[in-house]
C-alpha positions in Angstrom: 11.9 31.8 -22.5 9.8 29.8 -20.4 10.9 26.9 -19.2 7.6 24.1 -18.6 8.2 22.6 -15.4 6.6 18.1 -15.1 4.0 17.1 -13.6 4.1 15.8 -10.7 2.3 12.5 -10.5 1.2 10.1 -8.3 2.2 7.2 -8.4 -0.5 5.2 -9.7 0.2 1.8 -9.1 0.7 2.3 -5.3 -2.5 4.8 -5.1 -4.6 1.3 -5.8 -3.0 -0.4 -3.7 -4.1 1.8 -0.4 -5.9 3.3 1.7 -6.3 5.7 4.5 -8.0 4.8 7.4 -10.1 7.4 9.5 -7.4 7.5 11.4 -5.2 8.5 8.8 -3.0 5.7 9.4 -2.2 3.4 5.9 -2.6 0.2 5.2 -2.5 -2.4 3.2 -2.9 -5.8 1.3 -0.8 -8.9 2.4 1.1 -10.4 0.2 1.1 -14.4 -0.5 -2.4 -15.0 -1.2 -3.3 -15.4 -4.4 -2.4 -18.6 -5.2 -0.9 -22.3 -4.0 -3.0 -21.7 -1.1 -3.4 -25.8 -0.4 0.0 -26.1 1.2 -0.2 -23.3 3.1 -1.7 -23.5 6.7 -5.5 -22.6 7.2 -4.6 -20.4 9.6 -1.8 -18.9 7.6 -3.7 -17.7 5.1 -5.8 -16.4 7.5 -2.9 -14.6 9.0 -3.0 -13.2 5.7 -6.6 -12.3 4.3 -6.7 -9.9 7.1 -5.6 -5.7 6.4 -2.1 -4.3 7.4 -1.3 -1.2 8.9 1.5 0.3 6.8 5.1 0.8 9.5 5.7 4.8 10.9 9.2 4.6 9.5 7.4 3.3 5.6 5.1 6.2 6.9 6.4 9.1 5.3 7.6 8.0 2.6 4.1 6.1 0.9 3.0 10.2 2.0 5.2 11.5 -0.3 4.4 9.4 -3.1 1.4 10.3 -3.0 1.1 13.7 -2.6 -0.4 13.5 0.2 
């Protein structure tokens, strides 16, 4: 009797939030830029709007989740 293995599935929620750059780095959007923006300073909002590069120690974990 054959036992079927479960399919390895990507984490689709993570796939939507992370992009891979041409150099192979992972980039993401920063949090806290969706609402209640009136009490945040212009400088803070500007910094939050920039994309963030994911740290190297998390890179391997995320690549496993994305099956890369």
